[in-house]
Chimera marker file (.cmm) of the C-alpha trace (Angstrom):
<marker_set name="trace">
<marker id="1" x="-111.637" y="62.877" z="-28.498" r="1" g="1" b="0" radius="0.5"/>
<marker id="2" x="-112.285" y="59.802" z="-26.375" r="1" g="1" b="0" radius="0.5"/>
<marker id="3" x="-112.563" y="59.844" z="-22.623" r="1" g="1" b="0" radius="0.5"/>
<marker id="4" x="-109.436" y="58.424" z="-21.004" r="1" g="1" b="0" radius="0.5"/>
<marker id="5" x="-111.657" y="56.039" z="-19.011" r="1" g="1" b="0" radius="0.5"/>
<marker id="6" x="-112.682" y="54.536" z="-22.346" r="1" g="1" b="0" radius="0.5"/>
<marker id="7" x="-108.989" y="53.892" z="-23.065" r="1" g="1" b="0" radius="0.5"/>
<marker id="8" x="-107.788" y="52.696" z="-19.650" r="1" g="1" b="0" radius="0.5"/>
<marker id="9" x="-110.703" y="50.607" z="-18.380" r="1" g="1" b="0" radius="0.5"/>
<marker id="10" x="-110.344" y="47.863" z="-21.030" r="1" g="1" b="0" radius="0.5"/>
<marker id="11" x="-106.579" y="47.738" z="-20.427" r="1" g="1" b="0" radius="0.5"/>
<marker id="12" x="-107.120" y="46.782" z="-16.791" r="1" g="1" b="0" radius="0.5"/>
<marker id="13" x="-108.822" y="43.490" z="-17.578" r="1" g="1" b="0" radius="0.5"/>
<marker id="14" x="-107.081" y="42.555" z="-20.828" r="1" g="1" b="0" radius="0.5"/>
<marker id="15" x="-103.736" y="40.734" z="-20.962" r="1" g="1" b="0" radius="0.5"/>
<marker id="16" x="-100.444" y="42.580" z="-20.817" r="1" g="1" b="0" radius="0.5"/>
<marker id="17" x="-99.165" y="43.177" z="-24.329" r="1" g="1" b="0" radius="0.5"/>
<marker id="18" x="-96.615" y="45.163" z="-26.294" r="1" g="1" b="0" radius="0.5"/>
<marker id="19" x="-98.803" y="48.223" z="-25.551" r="1" g="1" b="0" radius="0.5"/>
<marker id="20" x="-99.637" y="47.647" z="-21.864" r="1" g="1" b="0" radius="0.5"/>
<marker id="21" x="-97.543" y="47.102" z="-18.743" r="1" g="1" b="0" radius="0.5"/>
<marker id="22" x="-99.109" y="46.847" z="-15.303" r="1" g="1" b="0" radius="0.5"/>
<marker id="23" x="-97.292" y="47.139" z="-11.999" r="1" g="1" b="0" radius="0.5"/>
<marker id="24" x="-97.983" y="47.744" z="-8.321" r="1" g="1" b="0" radius="0.5"/>
<marker id="25" x="-94.500" y="49.131" z="-7.689" r="1" g="1" b="0" radius="0.5"/>
<marker id="26" x="-94.458" y="52.865" z="-7.027" r="1" g="1" b="0" radius="0.5"/>
<marker id="27" x="-90.742" y="53.243" z="-6.348" r="1" g="1" b="0" radius="0.5"/>
<marker id="28" x="-88.987" y="51.166" z="-9.030" r="1" g="1" b="0" radius="0.5"/>
<marker id="29" x="-87.891" y="54.035" z="-11.257" r="1" g="1" b="0" radius="0.5"/>
<marker id="30" x="-85.772" y="51.791" z="-13.495" r="1" g="1" b="0" radius="0.5"/>
<marker id="31" x="-88.757" y="49.589" z="-14.330" r="1" g="1" b="0" radius="0.5"/>
<marker id="32" x="-90.836" y="52.651" z="-15.246" r="1" g="1" b="0" radius="0.5"/>
<marker id="33" x="-88.041" y="54.182" z="-17.341" r="1" g="1" b="0" radius="0.5"/>
<marker id="34" x="-87.448" y="50.930" z="-19.214" r="1" g="1" b="0" radius="0.5"/>
<marker id="35" x="-91.174" y="50.610" z="-19.969" r="1" g="1" b="0" radius="0.5"/>
<marker id="36" x="-91.416" y="54.216" z="-21.198" r="1" g="1" b="0" radius="0.5"/>
<marker id="37" x="-88.366" y="53.685" z="-23.404" r="1" g="1" b="0" radius="0.5"/>
<marker id="38" x="-89.808" y="50.461" z="-24.815" r="1" g="1" b="0" radius="0.5"/>
<marker id="39" x="-93.175" y="52.086" z="-25.593" r="1" g="1" b="0" radius="0.5"/>
<marker id="40" x="-91.379" y="54.999" z="-27.270" r="1" g="1" b="0" radius="0.5"/>
<marker id="41" x="-89.551" y="52.573" z="-29.545" r="1" g="1" b="0" radius="0.5"/>
<marker id="42" x="-92.822" y="50.900" z="-30.656" r="1" g="1" b="0" radius="0.5"/>
<marker id="43" x="-90.962" y="47.872" z="-31.996" r="1" g="1" b="0" radius="0.5"/>
<marker id="44" x="-94.102" y="46.204" z="-33.428" r="1" g="1" b="0" radius="0.5"/>
<marker id="45" x="-94.891" y="49.399" z="-35.358" r="1" g="1" b="0" radius="0.5"/>
<marker id="46" x="-98.436" y="49.854" z="-34.053" r="1" g="1" b="0" radius="0.5"/>
<marker id="47" x="-98.114" y="53.659" z="-34.214" r="1" g="1" b="0" radius="0.5"/>
<marker id="48" x="-100.323" y="53.772" z="-31.126" r="1" g="1" b="0" radius="0.5"/>
<marker id="49" x="-99.499" y="54.802" z="-27.572" r="1" g="1" b="0" radius="0.5"/>
<marker id="50" x="-98.336" y="52.390" z="-24.904" r="1" g="1" b="0" radius="0.5"/>
<marker id="51" x="-99.595" y="52.494" z="-21.336" r="1" g="1" b="0" radius="0.5"/>
<marker id="52" x="-97.759" y="51.995" z="-18.060" r="1" g="1" b="0" radius="0.5"/>
<marker id="53" x="-100.433" y="51.394" z="-15.418" r="1" g="1" b="0" radius="0.5"/>
<marker id="54" x="-99.318" y="51.716" z="-11.796" r="1" g="1" b="0" radius="0.5"/>
<marker id="55" x="-101.492" y="50.315" z="-9.018" r="1" g="1" b="0" radius="0.5"/>
<marker id="56" x="-102.705" y="47.347" z="-11.041" r="1" g="1" b="0" radius="0.5"/>
<marker id="57" x="-101.937" y="43.700" z="-10.232" r="1" g="1" b="0" radius="0.5"/>
<marker id="58" x="-100.872" y="41.294" z="-12.975" r="1" g="1" b="0" radius="0.5"/>
<marker id="59" x="-104.383" y="39.837" z="-13.056" r="1" g="1" b="0" radius="0.5"/>
<marker id="60" x="-105.872" y="43.288" z="-13.752" r="1" g="1" b="0" radius="0.5"/>
<marker id="61" x="-107.313" y="43.925" z="-10.301" r="1" g="1" b="0" radius="0.5"/>
<marker id="62" x="-106.528" y="47.193" z="-8.576" r="1" g="1" b="0" radius="0.5"/>
<marker id="63" x="-104.061" y="47.067" z="-5.690" r="1" g="1" b="0" radius="0.5"/>
<marker id="64" x="-105.880" y="49.741" z="-3.669" r="1" g="1" b="0" radius="0.5"/>
<marker id="65" x="-103.211" y="52.349" z="-4.370" r="1" g="1" b="0" radius="0.5"/>
<marker id="66" x="-103.862" y="55.922" z="-3.315" r="1" g="1" b="0" radius="0.5"/>
<marker id="67" x="-102.138" y="57.991" z="-6.025" r="1" g="1" b="0" radius="0.5"/>
<marker id="68" x="-100.476" y="61.076" z="-4.562" r="1" g="1" b="0" radius="0.5"/>
<marker id="69" x="-99.256" y="64.278" z="-6.168" r="1" g="1" b="0" radius="0.5"/>
<marker id="70" x="-95.740" y="63.113" z="-5.292" r="1" g="1" b="0" radius="0.5"/>
<marker id="71" x="-96.113" y="59.904" z="-7.319" r="1" g="1" b="0" radius="0.5"/>
<marker id="72" x="-97.449" y="61.806" z="-10.336" r="1" g="1" b="0" radius="0.5"/>
<marker id="73" x="-94.616" y="64.341" z="-10.043" r="1" g="1" b="0" radius="0.5"/>
<marker id="74" x="-92.018" y="61.543" z="-9.876" r="1" g="1" b="0" radius="0.5"/>
<marker id="75" x="-93.498" y="59.931" z="-12.999" r="1" g="1" b="0" radius="0.5"/>
<marker id="76" x="-93.533" y="63.250" z="-14.863" r="1" g="1" b="0" radius="0.5"/>
<marker id="77" x="-89.922" y="63.926" z="-13.847" r="1" g="1" b="0" radius="0.5"/>
<marker id="78" x="-88.806" y="60.746" z="-15.623" r="1" g="1" b="0" radius="0.5"/>
<marker id="79" x="-89.090" y="62.711" z="-18.857" r="1" g="1" b="0" radius="0.5"/>
<marker id="80" x="-86.927" y="65.541" z="-17.541" r="1" g="1" b="0" radius="0.5"/>
<marker id="81" x="-84.118" y="63.597" z="-15.878" r="1" g="1" b="0" radius="0.5"/>
<marker id="82" x="-82.221" y="63.214" z="-19.158" r="1" g="1" b="0" radius="0.5"/>
<marker id="83" x="-81.703" y="59.468" z="-18.899" r="1" g="1" b="0" radius="0.5"/>
<marker id="84" x="-84.193" y="58.701" z="-21.686" r="1" g="1" b="0" radius="0.5"/>
<marker id="85" x="-82.950" y="60.068" z="-25.007" r="1" g="1" b="0" radius="0.5"/>
<marker id="86" x="-84.444" y="61.413" z="-27.208" r="1" g="1" b="0" radius="0.5"/>
<marker id="87" x="-87.065" y="62.744" z="-24.797" r="1" g="1" b="0" radius="0.5"/>
<marker id="88" x="-90.297" y="60.756" z="-24.921" r="1" g="1" b="0" radius="0.5"/>
<marker id="89" x="-93.714" y="62.283" z="-25.514" r="1" g="1" b="0" radius="0.5"/>
<marker id="90" x="-95.832" y="61.170" z="-22.579" r="1" g="1" b="0" radius="0.5"/>
<marker id="91" x="-98.885" y="62.101" z="-20.556" r="1" g="1" b="0" radius="0.5"/>
<marker id="92" x="-99.076" y="61.357" z="-16.836" r="1" g="1" b="0" radius="0.5"/>
<marker id="93" x="-102.310" y="61.212" z="-14.896" r="1" g="1" b="0" radius="0.5"/>
<marker id="94" x="-104.571" y="59.517" z="-12.396" r="1" g="1" b="0" radius="0.5"/>
<marker id="95" x="-107.857" y="57.683" z="-12.678" r="1" g="1" b="0" radius="0.5"/>
<marker id="96" x="-109.916" y="56.840" z="-9.590" r="1" g="1" b="0" radius="0.5"/>
<marker id="97" x="-112.097" y="53.765" z="-9.283" r="1" g="1" b="0" radius="0.5"/>
<marker id="98" x="-114.112" y="52.448" z="-6.309" r="1" g="1" b="0" radius="0.5"/>
<marker id="99" x="-111.399" y="49.890" z="-5.414" r="1" g="1" b="0" radius="0.5"/>
<marker id="100" x="-108.382" y="52.189" z="-5.812" r="1" g="1" b="0" radius="0.5"/>
<marker id="101" x="-106.516" y="54.623" z="-7.988" r="1" g="1" b="0" radius="0.5"/>
<marker id="102" x="-104.458" y="54.019" z="-11.113" r="1" g="1" b="0" radius="0.5"/>
<marker id="103" x="-101.529" y="56.208" z="-12.079" r="1" g="1" b="0" radius="0.5"/>
<marker id="104" x="-100.967" y="55.999" z="-15.802" r="1" g="1" b="0" radius="0.5"/>
<marker id="105" x="-98.259" y="57.035" z="-18.207" r="1" g="1" b="0" radius="0.5"/>
<marker id="106" x="-99.432" y="57.211" z="-21.818" r="1" g="1" b="0" radius="0.5"/>
<marker id="107" x="-96.369" y="57.073" z="-24.091" r="1" g="1" b="0" radius="0.5"/>
<marker id="108" x="-96.523" y="57.960" z="-27.769" r="1" g="1" b="0" radius="0.5"/>
<marker id="109" x="-94.222" y="56.248" z="-30.266" r="1" g="1" b="0" radius="0.5"/>
<marker id="110" x="-91.107" y="58.266" z="-31.059" r="1" g="1" b="0" radius="0.5"/>
<marker id="111" x="-90.519" y="59.574" z="-34.557" r="1" g="1" b="0" radius="0.5"/>
<marker id="112" x="-86.778" y="59.430" z="-33.789" r="1" g="1" b="0" radius="0.5"/>
<marker id="113" x="-86.044" y="55.857" z="-32.656" r="1" g="1" b="0" radius="0.5"/>
<marker id="114" x="-84.096" y="54.196" z="-31.216" r="1" g="1" b="0" radius="0.5"/>
<marker id="115" x="-84.898" y="55.676" z="-27.813" r="1" g="1" b="0" radius="0.5"/>
<marker id="116" x="-82.466" y="54.697" z="-25.075" r="1" g="1" b="0" radius="0.5"/>
<marker id="117" x="-82.611" y="54.647" z="-21.288" r="1" g="1" b="0" radius="0.5"/>
<marker id="118" x="-79.177" y="54.847" z="-19.704" r="1" g="1" b="0" radius="0.5"/>
<marker id="119" x="-77.608" y="54.097" z="-23.090" r="1" g="1" b="0" radius="0.5"/>
<marker id="120" x="-79.640" y="50.891" z="-23.568" r="1" g="1" b="0" radius="0.5"/>
<marker id="121" x="-82.413" y="50.466" z="-26.138" r="1" g="1" b="0" radius="0.5"/>
<marker id="122" x="-85.446" y="48.783" z="-24.569" r="1" g="1" b="0" radius="0.5"/>
<marker id="123" x="-88.258" y="47.184" z="-26.584" r="1" g="1" b="0" radius="0.5"/>
<marker id="124" x="-91.476" y="45.290" z="-25.928" r="1" g="1" b="0" radius="0.5"/>
<marker id="125" x="-91.903" y="41.821" z="-27.369" r="1" g="1" b="0" radius="0.5"/>
<marker id="126" x="-95.445" y="40.777" z="-26.588" r="1" g="1" b="0" radius="0.5"/>
<marker id="127" x="-96.037" y="41.080" z="-22.845" r="1" g="1" b="0" radius="0.5"/>
<marker id="128" x="-92.344" y="41.263" z="-21.975" r="1" g="1" b="0" radius="0.5"/>
<marker id="129" x="-89.725" y="43.976" z="-22.051" r="1" g="1" b="0" radius="0.5"/>
<marker id="130" x="-86.104" y="43.398" z="-22.978" r="1" g="1" b="0" radius="0.5"/>
<marker id="131" x="-82.922" y="44.844" z="-24.380" r="1" g="1" b="0" radius="0.5"/>
<marker id="132" x="-82.888" y="45.320" z="-28.134" r="1" g="1" b="0" radius="0.5"/>
<marker id="133" x="-80.598" y="43.180" z="-30.247" r="1" g="1" b="0" radius="0.5"/>
<marker id="134" x="-78.335" y="44.659" z="-32.912" r="1" g="1" b="0" radius="0.5"/>
<marker id="135" x="-80.948" y="43.692" z="-35.513" r="1" g="1" b="0" radius="0.5"/>
<marker id="136" x="-83.712" y="45.397" z="-33.518" r="1" g="1" b="0" radius="0.5"/>
<marker id="137" x="-81.627" y="48.570" z="-33.301" r="1" g="1" b="0" radius="0.5"/>
<marker id="138" x="-80.972" y="48.437" z="-37.051" r="1" g="1" b="0" radius="0.5"/>
<marker id="139" x="-84.712" y="48.266" z="-37.776" r="1" g="1" b="0" radius="0.5"/>
<marker id="140" x="-85.413" y="51.159" z="-35.397" r="1" g="1" b="0" radius="0.5"/>
<marker id="141" x="-82.651" y="53.221" z="-37.020" r="1" g="1" b="0" radius="0.5"/>
<marker id="142" x="-84.177" y="52.560" z="-40.451" r="1" g="1" b="0" radius="0.5"/>
<marker id="143" x="-87.497" y="53.934" z="-39.162" r="1" g="1" b="0" radius="0.5"/>
<marker id="144" x="-85.692" y="57.048" z="-38.004" r="1" g="1" b="0" radius="0.5"/>
<marker id="145" x="-84.056" y="57.558" z="-41.384" r="1" g="1" b="0" radius="0.5"/>
<marker id="146" x="-87.342" y="57.108" z="-43.240" r="1" g="1" b="0" radius="0.5"/>
<marker id="147" x="-89.127" y="59.675" z="-41.042" r="1" g="1" b="0" radius="0.5"/>
<marker id="148" x="-86.337" y="62.272" z="-41.164" r="1" g="1" b="0" radius="0.5"/>
<marker id="149" x="-87.136" y="63.800" z="-44.539" r="1" g="1" b="0" radius="0.5"/>
<marker id="150" x="-86.041" y="67.245" z="-45.570" r="1" g="1" b="0" radius="0.5"/>
<marker id="151" x="-88.720" y="69.900" z="-45.964" r="1" g="1" b="0" radius="0.5"/>
<marker id="152" x="-88.912" y="69.566" z="-49.739" r="1" g="1" b="0" radius="0.5"/>
<marker id="153" x="-89.305" y="65.771" z="-49.541" r="1" g="1" b="0" radius="0.5"/>
<marker id="154" x="-92.248" y="65.910" z="-47.102" r="1" g="1" b="0" radius="0.5"/>
<marker id="155" x="-95.837" y="65.678" z="-48.386" r="1" g="1" b="0" radius="0.5"/>
<marker id="156" x="-97.922" y="68.843" z="-48.508" r="1" g="1" b="0" radius="0.5"/>
<marker id="157" x="-100.391" y="68.766" z="-45.600" r="1" g="1" b="0" radius="0.5"/>
<marker id="158" x="-103.120" y="70.978" z="-47.051" r="1" g="1" b="0" radius="0.5"/>
<link id1="1" id2="2" r="1" g="1" b="0" radius="0.2"/>
<link id1="2" id2="3" r="1" g="1" b="0" radius="0.2"/>
<link id1="3" id2="4" r="1" g="1" b="0" radius="0.2"/>
<link id1="4" id2="5" r="1" g="1" b="0" radius="0.2"/>
<link id1="5" id2="6" r="1" g="1" b="0" radius="0.2"/>
<link id1="6" id2="7" r="1" g="1" b="0" radius="0.2"/>
<link id1="7" id2="8" r="1" g="1" b="0" radius="0.2"/>
<link id1="8" id2="9" r="1" g="1" b="0" radius="0.2"/>
<link id1="9" id2="10" r="1" g="1" b="0" radius="0.2"/>
<link id1="10" id2="11" r="1" g="1" b="0" radius="0.2"/>
<link id1="11" id2="12" r="1" g="1" b="0" radius="0.2"/>
<link id1="12" id2="13" r="1" g="1" b="0" radius="0.2"/>
<link id1="13" id2="14" r="1" g="1" b="0" radius="0.2"/>
<link id1="14" id2="15" r="1" g="1" b="0" radius="0.2"/>
<link id1="15" id2="16" r="1" g="1" b="0" radius="0.2"/>
<link id1="16" id2="17" r="1" g="1" b="0" radius="0.2"/>
<link id1="17" id2="18" r="1" g="1" b="0" radius="0.2"/>
<link id1="18" id2="19" r="1" g="1" b="0" radius="0.2"/>
<link id1="19" id2="20" r="1" g="1" b="0" radius="0.2"/>
<link id1="20" id2="21" r="1" g="1" b="0" radius="0.2"/>
<link id1="21" id2="22" r="1" g="1" b="0" radius="0.2"/>
<link id1="22" id2="23" r="1" g="1" b="0" radius="0.2"/>
<link id1="23" id2="24" r="1" g="1" b="0" radius="0.2"/>
<link id1="24" id2="25" r="1" g="1" b="0" radius="0.2"/>
<link id1="25" id2="26" r="1" g="1" b="0" radius="0.2"/>
<link id1="26" id2="27" r="1" g="1" b="0" radius="0.2"/>
<link id1="27" id2="28" r="1" g="1" b="0" radius="0.2"/>
<link id1="28" id2="29" r="1" g="1" b="0" radius="0.2"/>
<link id1="29" id2="30" r="1" g="1" b="0" radius="0.2"/>
<link id1="30" id2="31" r="1" g="1" b="0" radius="0.2"/>
<link id1="31" id2="32" r="1" g="1" b="0" radius="0.2"/>
<link id1="32" id2="33" r="1" g="1" b="0" radius="0.2"/>
<link id1="33" id2="34" r="1" g="1" b="0" radius="0.2"/>
<link id1="34" id2="35" r="1" g="1" b="0" radius="0.2"/>
<link id1="35" id2="36" r="1" g="1" b="0" radius="0.2"/>
<link id1="36" id2="37" r="1" g="1" b="0" radius="0.2"/>
<link id1="37" id2="38" r="1" g="1" b="0" radius="0.2"/>
<link id1="38" id2="39" r="1" g="1" b="0" radius="0.2"/>
<link id1="39" id2="40" r="1" g="1" b="0" radius="0.2"/>
<link id1="40" id2="41" r="1" g="1" b="0" radius="0.2"/>
<link id1="41" id2="42" r="1" g="1" b="0" radius="0.2"/>
<link id1="42" id2="43" r="1" g="1" b="0" radius="0.2"/>
<link id1="43" id2="44" r="1" g="1" b="0" radius="0.2"/>
<link id1="44" id2="45" r="1" g="1" b="0" radius="0.2"/>
<link id1="45" id2="46" r="1" g="1" b="0" radius="0.2"/>
<link id1="46" id2="47" r="1" g="1" b="0" radius="0.2"/>
<link id1="47" id2="48" r="1" g="1" b="0" radius="0.2"/>
<link id1="48" id2="49" r="1" g="1" b="0" radius="0.2"/>
<link id1="49" id2="50" r="1" g="1" b="0" radius="0.2"/>
<link id1="50" id2="51" r="1" g="1" b="0" radius="0.2"/>
<link id1="51" id2="52" r="1" g="1" b="0" radius="0.2"/>
<link id1="52" id2="53" r="1" g="1" b="0" radius="0.2"/>
<link id1="53" id2="54" r="1" g="1" b="0" radius="0.2"/>
<link id1="54" id2="55" r="1" g="1" b="0" radius="0.2"/>
<link id1="55" id2="56" r="1" g="1" b="0" radius="0.2"/>
<link id1="56" id2="57" r="1" g="1" b="0" radius="0.2"/>
<link id1="57" id2="58" r="1" g="1" b="0" radius="0.2"/>
<link id1="58" id2="59" r="1" g="1" b="0" radius="0.2"/>
<link id1="59" id2="60" r="1" g="1" b="0" radius="0.2"/>
<link id1="60" id2="61" r="1" g="1" b="0" radius="0.2"/>
<link id1="61" id2="62" r="1" g="1" b="0" radius="0.2"/>
<link id1="62" id2="63" r="1" g="1" b="0" radius="0.2"/>
<link id1="63" id2="64" r="1" g="1" b="0" radius="0.2"/>
<link id1="64" id2="65" r="1" g="1" b="0" radius="0.2"/>
<link id1="65" id2="66" r="1" g="1" b="0" radius="0.2"/>
<link id1="66" id2="67" r="1" g="1" b="0" radius="0.2"/>
<link id1="67" id2="68" r="1" g="1" b="0" radius="0.2"/>
<link id1="68" id2="69" r="1" g="1" b="0" radius="0.2"/>
<link id1="69" id2="70" r="1" g="1" b="0" radius="0.2"/>
<link id1="70" id2="71" r="1" g="1" b="0" radius="0.2"/>
<link id1="71" id2="72" r="1" g="1" b="0" radius="0.2"/>
<link id1="72" id2="73" r="1" g="1" b="0" radius="0.2"/>
<link id1="73" id2="74" r="1" g="1" b="0" radius="0.2"/>
<link id1="74" id2="75" r="1" g="1" b="0" radius="0.2"/>
<link id1="75" id2="76" r="1" g="1" b="0" radius="0.2"/>
<link id1="76" id2="77" r="1" g="1" b="0" radius="0.2"/>
<link id1="77" id2="78" r="1" g="1" b="0" radius="0.2"/>
<link id1="78" id2="79" r="1" g="1" b="0" radius="0.2"/>
<link id1="79" id2="80" r="1" g="1" b="0" radius="0.2"/>
<link id1="80" id2="81" r="1" g="1" b="0" radius="0.2"/>
<link id1="81" id2="82" r="1" g="1" b="0" radius="0.2"/>
<link id1="82" id2="83" r="1" g="1" b="0" radius="0.2"/>
<link id1="83" id2="84" r="1" g="1" b="0" radius="0.2"/>
<link id1="84" id2="85" r="1" g="1" b="0" radius="0.2"/>
<link id1="85" id2="86" r="1" g="1" b="0" radius="0.2"/>
<link id1="86" id2="87" r="1" g="1" b="0" radius="0.2"/>
<link id1="87" id2="88" r="1" g="1" b="0" radius="0.2"/>
<link id1="88" id2="89" r="1" g="1" b="0" radius="0.2"/>
<link id1="89" id2="90" r="1" g="1" b="0" radius="0.2"/>
<link id1="90" id2="91" r="1" g="1" b="0" radius="0.2"/>
<link id1="91" id2="92" r="1" g="1" b="0" radius="0.2"/>
<link id1="92" id2="93" r="1" g="1" b="0" radius="0.2"/>
<link id1="93" id2="94" r="1" g="1" b="0" radius="0.2"/>
<link id1="94" id2="95" r="1" g="1" b="0" radius="0.2"/>
<link id1="95" id2="96" r="1" g="1" b="0" radius="0.2"/>
<link id1="96" id2="97" r="1" g="1" b="0" radius="0.2"/>
<link id1="97" id2="98" r="1" g="1" b="0" radius="0.2"/>
<link id1="98" id2="99" r="1" g="1" b="0" radius="0.2"/>
<link id1="99" id2="100" r="1" g="1" b="0" radius="0.2"/>
<link id1="100" id2="101" r="1" g="1" b="0" radius="0.2"/>
<link id1="101" id2="102" r="1" g="1" b="0" radius="0.2"/>
<link id1="102" id2="103" r="1" g="1" b="0" radius="0.2"/>
<link id1="103" id2="104" r="1" g="1" b="0" radius="0.2"/>
<link id1="104" id2="105" r="1" g="1" b="0" radius="0.2"/>
<link id1="105" id2="106" r="1" g="1" b="0" radius="0.2"/>
<link id1="106" id2="107" r="1" g="1" b="0" radius="0.2"/>
<link id1="107" id2="108" r="1" g="1" b="0" radius="0.2"/>
<link id1="108" id2="109" r="1" g="1" b="0" radius="0.2"/>
<link id1="109" id2="110" r="1" g="1" b="0" radius="0.2"/>
<link id1="110" id2="111" r="1" g="1" b="0" radius="0.2"/>
<link id1="111" id2="112" r="1" g="1" b="0" radius="0.2"/>
<link id1="112" id2="113" r="1" g="1" b="0" radius="0.2"/>
<link id1="113" id2="114" r="1" g="1" b="0" radius="0.2"/>
<link id1="114" id2="115" r="1" g="1" b="0" radius="0.2"/>
<link id1="115" id2="116" r="1" g="1" b="0" radius="0.2"/>
<link id1="116" id2="117" r="1" g="1" b="0" radius="0.2"/>
<link id1="117" id2="118" r="1" g="1" b="0" radius="0.2"/>
<link id1="118" id2="119" r="1" g="1" b="0" radius="0.2"/>
<link id1="119" id2="120" r="1" g="1" b="0" radius="0.2"/>
<link id1="120" id2="121" r="1" g="1" b="0" radius="0.2"/>
<link id1="121" id2="122" r="1" g="1" b="0" radius="0.2"/>
<link id1="122" id2="123" r="1" g="1" b="0" radius="0.2"/>
<link id1="123" id2="124" r="1" g="1" b="0" radius="0.2"/>
<link id1="124" id2="125" r="1" g="1" b="0" radius="0.2"/>
<link id1="125" id2="126" r="1" g="1" b="0" radius="0.2"/>
<link id1="126" id2="127" r="1" g="1" b="0" radius="0.2"/>
<link id1="127" id2="128" r="1" g="1" b="0" radius="0.2"/>
<link id1="128" id2="129" r="1" g="1" b="0" radius="0.2"/>
<link id1="129" id2="130" r="1" g="1" b="0" radius="0.2"/>
<link id1="130" id2="131" r="1" g="1" b="0" radius="0.2"/>
<link id1="131" id2="132" r="1" g="1" b="0" radius="0.2"/>
<link id1="132" id2="133" r="1" g="1" b="0" radius="0.2"/>
<link id1="133" id2="134" r="1" g="1" b="0" radius="0.2"/>
<link id1="134" id2="135" r="1" g="1" b="0" radius="0.2"/>
<link id1="135" id2="136" r="1" g="1" b="0" radius="0.2"/>
<link id1="136" id2="137" r="1" g="1" b="0" radius="0.2"/>
<link id1="137" id2="138" r="1" g="1" b="0" radius="0.2"/>
<link id1="138" id2="139" r="1" g="1" b="0" radius="0.2"/>
<link id1="139" id2="140" r="1" g="1" b="0" radius="0.2"/>
<link id1="140" id2="141" r="1" g="1" b="0" radius="0.2"/>
<link id1="141" id2="142" r="1" g="1" b="0" radius="0.2"/>
<link id1="142" id2="143" r="1" g="1" b="0" radius="0.2"/>
<link id1="143" id2="144" r="1" g="1" b="0" radius="0.2"/>
<link id1="144" id2="145" r="1" g="1" b="0" radius="0.2"/>
<link id1="145" id2="146" r="1" g="1" b="0" radius="0.2"/>
<link id1="146" id2="147" r="1" g="1" b="0" radius="0.2"/>
<link id1="147" id2="148" r="1" g="1" b="0" radius="0.2"/>
<link id1="148" id2="149" r="1" g="1" b="0" radius="0.2"/>
<link id1="149" id2="150" r="1" g="1" b="0" radius="0.2"/>
<link id1="150" id2="151" r="1" g="1" b="0" radius="0.2"/>
<link id1="151" id2="152" r="1" g="1" b="0" radius="0.2"/>
<link id1="152" id2="153" r="1" g="1" b="0" radius="0.2"/>
<link id1="153" id2="154" r="1" g="1" b="0" radius="0.2"/>
<link id1="154" id2="155" r="1" g="1" b="0" radius="0.2"/>
<link id1="155" id2="156" r="1" g="1" b="0" radius="0.2"/>
<link id1="156" id2="157" r="1" g="1" b="0" radius="0.2"/>
<link id1="157" id2="158" r="1" g="1" b="0" radius="0.2"/>
</marker_set>
């Protein structure tokens, strides 16, 4: 298992991508929910987690944020509020660096896409986030159908 610093540190200085979103906003719940939804949908099909990094400027420098328990609780509650369906698999945490803290949300791709926030399917296209088109939703639905096999159609694990 890799240390989370090994995962997050390179994401701070690299460009935003379809797997990374950085923000300094700590109170824009919609922006966070849309990003979590988009990472859950994994439109490019990377089958790797996406990261929402809070307390990081667009250029990758830290904003000097002091991450509180309240902020981490608010981020964790995004999963429970019922507006993102099906529920995303995510890990919320904090990393401290000499120039500030980073709150992170690590979001795993959903095996049941499309994932919707407030009834809207959000996806990442490169470094930007947007609403899915009908074609995007069709492709996500096909992924869902291909991963929803009955027990007897699934491969034997051992």
